[in-house]
C-alpha positions, -999 to 999 in steps of 0.1 A, spaced: 343 815 -19 327 794 -46 298 812 -63 267 792 -70 239 797 -95 203 802 -89 183 769 -92 177 775 -129 181 804 -153 158 803 -182 171 818 -214 151 845 -230 132 838 -262 147 848 -295 142 884 -304 125 895 -336 159 903 -351 183 872 -354 217 871 -338 244 890 -357 261 858 -366 229 840 -376 237 837 -413 272 827 -408 260 800 -384 233 789 -408 259 783 -435 279 760 -412 248 741 -404 239 737 -440 274 725 -448 273 699 -420 239 686 -431 250 684 -467 281 665 -457 264 641 -434 236 634 -459 264 624 -484 281 603 -458 249 584 -451 246 577 -489 281 564 -490 276 542 -460 244 527 -475 263 521 -507 290 501 -489 317 526 -493 323 534 -456 336 508 -432 323 512 -396 295 533 -384 281 567 -394 266 589 -367 250 621 -378 239 653 -360 206 658 -378 186 681 -356 215 691 -335 233 715 -358 220 747 -342 234 737 -308 266 723 -323 275 754 -344 271 777 -315 296 756 -296 323 761 -322 316 795 -334 326 816 -304 358 799 -295 391 817 -302 426 807 -309 440 791 -278 406 778 -266 399 741 -262 371 723 -279 359 688 -271 332 679 -296 313 646 -299 301 625 -328 271 647 -336 290 680 -336 301 683 -373 286 719 -375 307 729 -345 338 712 -357 336 730 -390 329 763 -374 360 758 -352 381 752 -383 382 715 -390 390 711 -427 362 692 -446 387 670 -463 399 657 -429 364 644 -423 361 626 -456 396 612 -454 388 597 -420 354 582 -431 369 568 -463 401 554 -447 427 576 -465 462 574 -451 464 611 -456 438 618 -430 444 628 -394 438 592 -382 459 578 -411 432 553 -419 430 537 -384 410 538 -352 375 539 -368 361 570 -383 347 590 -353 377 595 -330 394 621 -351 409 652 -335 433 680 -341 451 683 -307 477 707 -321 448 730 -330 431 724 -296 403 702 -309 404 671 -287 398 636 -301 366 621 -289 368 593 -263 341 567 -266 334 568 -229 318 602 -235 316 615 -200 354 614 -198 357 643 -222 348 667 -194 376 655 -172 401 656 -202 390 692 -210 394 702 -173 429 687 -173 439 706 -204 426 738 -188 445 732 -157 477 725 -177 472 759 -195 468 776 -161 500 759 -148 518 773 -179 505 808 -170 485 812 -202 457 838 -201 423 844 -218 414 808 -227 382 789 -224 373 752 -228 340 739 -242 330 703 -238 300 688 -254 279 660 -239 246 642 -244 221 636 -216 231 599 -216 268 608 -209 257 630 -181 248 599 -161 283 585 -160 307 587 -131 335 603 -151 311 632 -160 303 639 -124 340 638 -114 349 662 -142 321 686 -133 331 686 -96 368 692 -104 360 720 -128 340 738 -101 364 732 -73 393 745 -94 372 772 -110 385 766 -145 370 785 -174 348 757 -186 316 756 -206 297 723 -208 269 721 -234 246 692 -228 222 682 -256 192 663 -243 181 645 -275 157 624 -253 173 591 -260 206 575 -249 206 552 -278 172 537 -273 168 545 -235 143 574 -230 148 602 -205 126 587 -178 149 557 -175 180 579 -175 175 604 -147 148 614 -122 154 651 -117 129 676 -131 154 692 -155 191 684 -160 200 721 -156 189 718 -119 222 700 -113 242 731 -120 238 746 -85 249 713 -70 281 713 -90 288 750 -84 280 759 -120 258 786 -135 231 769 -155 210 778 -185 184 761 -207 179 767 -244 156 756 -272 180 736 -293 159 742 -325 161 780 -322 194 791 -337 193 826 -323 186 813 -288 216 789 -291 239 816 -303 228 841 -276 231 817 -247 261 796 -256 279 827 -268 271 843 -235 283 813 -216 317 815 -233 320 852 -225 311 846 -189 336 817 -185 363 839 -202 356 867 -178 362 846 -147 326 836 -138 320 801 -124 319 772 -149 288 772 -172 263 745 -179 240 749 -208 213 723 -214 196 722 -248 164 703 -257 160 686 -291 150 653 -306 176 633 -324 161 632 -360 178 599 -370 188 567 -353 216 564 -329 237 556 -360 228 547 -395 225 511 -385 196 520 -362 161 526 -375 150 545 -344 117 524 -343 116 530 -305 108 567 -310 71 571 -306 48 592 -328 38 613 -298 75 621 -292 78 632 -329 50 657 -324 66 675 -295 78 711 -299 114 700 -294 111 676 -324 114 702 -351 143 704 -376 166 732 -365 179 737 -401 143 741 -415 134 764 -386 165 786 -393 158 787 -430 122 797 -424 134 826 -403 156 837 -431 126 836 -455 102 853 -431 126 881 -423 139 884 -458 175 881 -446 186 869 -480 168 863 -513 159 828 -527 187 830 -552 213 834 -525 199 805 -506 202 784 -537 238 795 -542 246 786 -506 232 751 -511 252 746 -543 284 759 -527 279 734 -498 274 706 -522 304 715 -542 326 717 -511 314 683 -500 319 667 -535 354 681 -537 364 668 -503 350 633 -511 366 632 -545 400 641 -529 397 614 -503 386 587 -528 417 592 -549 440 587 -520 454 553 -509 444 533 -479 472 524 -454 493 493 -460 495 476 -427 530 461 -432 544 495 -442 525 521 -422 541 539 -393 513 534 -367 531 553 -340 511 581 -325 523 615 -335 528 625 -299 551 595 -292 572 595 -324 601 613 -307 601 588 -278 599 559 -303 629 573 -322 649 574 -290 643 538 -283 653 528 -318 
């Protein structure tokens, strides 16, 4: 019989002591913020073609999504999940190669700069119709079950806007019916592009939907790194142990426009004063200082190391050639064998 969750499970507040992986997570957050600040600078300087979409303010949620997954697990991140992508093992140079159009990158200089993935390493490439990522993740989990694999979990990220799409609902329903080991982490950043929550959904809290789907549901403060690590890490453990699929809903404010082309002028001053509008990176750093987890010199070294990694990755990508359309093999990696047979 399908198990259902209580109407809502509220996560406990952060303890005085941070999560055991707090500092590791903080460094991934710092690296992601450093990288994306640099990408914004390159975009404004005309060196990046296409859009740049950053996860400023979402890093605590994102890093918790990637940090607890193991080899064989499936990760379906979105455009604001650089911290989670890095924690899951995505090389920094893959990111810069994609944004700068290098033919050495995972997309080989094509298909924009946000749809990159590493399917051979179980990181799915993002689909623009974001709700579809849940269905795709469920499909991969079912395939792994059919192949009699064991001890795997899938984690799919979504924003509150994507939660209103038909494909999202279909994927959630299928996950619960088939009882696949799925964790869905939904980040409510209070705007679907420029559409505010009250024009997106009418339920009191998005986590209330969990019981209707047959999921177990939890809410978290997306600015509290320890809270994110505790709850998302716990959701991954529960899914791996055979509990029903897990829905975690985080509350934050997107601290930038929808993309760097958007000035976010629709965000009201009142909204910016809300508790969920804090900067998770600054909150985490303040905890490090308050609890004396590391000294100021170490923090400085971490910042310098992040900057050096980013500069090296960008320098590498800038030296590499862009694709030449008349010479490039545009065939997808997964279909090369089929194409060769036709030839």
